[in-house]
C-alpha positions in Angstrom: -4.6 3.4 20.0 -1.3 4.1 18.5 1.6 1.6 18.6 4.9 2.1 20.4 8.2 0.2 20.4 7.0 -1.8 23.4 3.3 -2.1 22.5 2.8 -3.3 18.9 0.8 -6.0 17.1 1.9 -9.6 17.3 2.2 -9.6 13.5 5.2 -7.2 13.9 7.1 -9.5 16.3 9.1 -11.3 13.6 10.5 -8.0 12.2 13.9 -6.7 12.9 14.0 -3.7 15.4 14.6 -1.2 12.6 11.9 -2.6 10.3 9.5 -2.8 13.2 10.1 0.9 14.1 9.4 1.8 10.5 6.2 -0.3 10.4 5.0 1.3 13.7 5.7 4.7 12.3 3.8 3.9 9.0 0.9 2.3 11.0 0.5 5.3 13.3 0.6 7.8 10.4 -2.0 5.8 8.6 -4.3 5.6 11.6 -3.9 9.3 12.4 -4.0 10.7 8.9 -5.7 7.9 7.0 -9.1 6.9 6.0 -11.0 5.7 9.1 -12.8 3.1 6.9 -9.6 1.1 6.5 -9.6 -1.8 9.0 -6.7 -1.8 11.5 -5.6 -5.3 10.4 -5.2 -4.0 6.8 -3.3 -0.9 8.1 -0.9 -3.3 9.9 -0.4 -5.5 6.8 0.3 -2.4 4.6 2.7 -0.9 7.1 4.7 -4.2 7.4 4.9 -4.5 3.6 6.0 -0.9 3.2 8.6 -1.2 6.0 10.0 -4.4 4.5 10.1 -2.7 1.1 11.9 0.3 2.6 14.5 -2.0 4.3 15.1 -3.9 1.1 15.7 -0.7 -0.8 17.9 0.6 1.9 20.0 -2.6 1.8 20.4 -2.4 -1.9 21.6 1.2 -1.7 24.3 0.1 0.8 25.5 -2.5 -1.7 26.0 0.0 -4.5 
């Protein structure tokens, strides 16, 4: 099952809307295109980390 902006893991609840949307997008891409041997919880953790990294980089670019 893919995630949406209204149906996503509890682990993504603390994220800002923008970061959550990015994490959902990354998760869905990994689940559709990724290795099916990767456990869903690991996909969620990776997606959250990547989305937070993306947001941090985006924020630093705005400051420059």
